[in-house]
N, C-alpha and C positions, 0 to 999 in steps of 0.2 A: 171557561175557566179564566179567572183574573187574579191579579196579585192581591187585591183586597180580601177576597174570599180566602185565599191561601194564608194570608197574614193572620186572620182570625183563628185558623186551625193550627198553624205552625209557629206563630209568634216571631221572635227575633231573627230566626234563620232567614225569613223572607225579606227582612230589611237589607240583606246582602244582595238580593236578586233584583236586577234591573229589568230583565225580560227573559222570555223563554221561547223555544222553538221546538215544534214536533215534526217528525217525518216518519213515514212508513216505507220500508223497503219491500218491493215485490219481485218475484221471479216467476216468469211465465204466468203472470196474473194472479199468483198466489201470495198472500201476505206472509212475510218472513219474520219481520220484527218491527216494532215501533220504538223510536228513540225520542228522548227529550233532552235538550241541551239547556242548561241554565247559565245566564250571563250576568256578570256583575258590572262594576264600574268600567267605563271605557271599552265595553264589549269583551272583557276577559271571560273566558269560559271557566265557570266555577265547577260544573259537574255535568255528568251524563247519566241518564237512567235508561235502561233497556227492558223491553218486554218482548220475549221471544214468543212468536205465535205457535199454536199447536194445530197441526192439520187434522187432529182428531176432534176438534171443537169448532163451533161456529165462530167466525171472526167477529170481534167487537172492537171497533175503533175506540169507543169510549173507555172500555175496560183496559185496552192496551195503553192508551194515553194516561189513564189514572195510575196504572202500575209503573210506567216509565217515569212519570212525574214524581211519584212517591219515592222511587229509588234515587232519583236525582237529588231530591230534597234531603234524603237520608245521608247521601254522600257529603253534602254541605254541612249538615248538622254534626256529623261524626268527623269531619275533616279527614276522611279516609275512604278508600274503596272497599267494597265487600261483595259477596255473592259471586264468586268466580264462575265463569261460564265453562262448563265441563262438557266437551264434545266427545269424550270417550264413550262409545256406545257399548253397553253391556247387555248380555241377554237378561231380560226381565220377564216376569209374568205379569200380565195385565188383564183385567177383566173389562172388556169392551162390548157394549150392547148385550150384556148377559152371557157372552161367550168367553171361555178361557182361551187366552192366546199365549203360546210358549214362544220364546225367542222373538219377542215383539219387535226387535230392531230390524227384522226382515219384512215386517209388515209394509205393504205398499197400498197407497190409497189411489184409486182411479179418479182423476179430476179431468173431466172432459174426455179427451182421447189419450191423455198422457198418464203414465204411472208415475207417482211421486213418492219416494221413500219418506216415511213420516218423520225421520230425524233430519231431513234436509234443513229445516229452519235453524236448528241448534248448531249444525255444522257450519252453515253460512255465517251465523252470528258470531261463532267462535273465531272465524277467520278475520273478523272486523274488530272485535272487542275482547278484552280479557275479563271484564266484570260487568254484572248487570247494574251495579251501583258504583260509579267511578268518580273519584274526586280529582279535579284538575287534569282532565284527560287531554291527550294529544288528539287533535282532530284527524280523522281518516280522510282519504281522498274524496269520498262521497260527501262528507260534511263540508269540506273546503269548497267543493263545487256548489253545494247548496247555499253557502254563505258568501259566495263570490270572493273567496280568499285565494290569492295566487300562492302556489307552492314555493 
């Protein structure tokens, strides 16, 4: 992914962007979320986009980066945040592998020797971020460490 390709697709919004950075957060070797930070002049953080991983789907780094980048660009284009992260877990009915599952929030997926609640990624993401598409975000401690910024 480079800025020239993005400029063709998103036009003037990309003129504000000097660079971008992706990172993926893992817990116990499991991908939790992929984030994209967009930077403007003098390293100013313009926006952040988040793609929360699903334990019920195959992890795709490319898909996560595309979603996170799209959400970060959306925040710059709209000069505002959107898509609040809602970690309130409600009983839902979901059809998985052709089987009807009631109260899906209790579903646990066995990964190796560990059981992992399928809502862990959204719960962790909500502890770090308020929106999936965030304009002028405050960097969290993980991002400050990644970017070598002292608190």
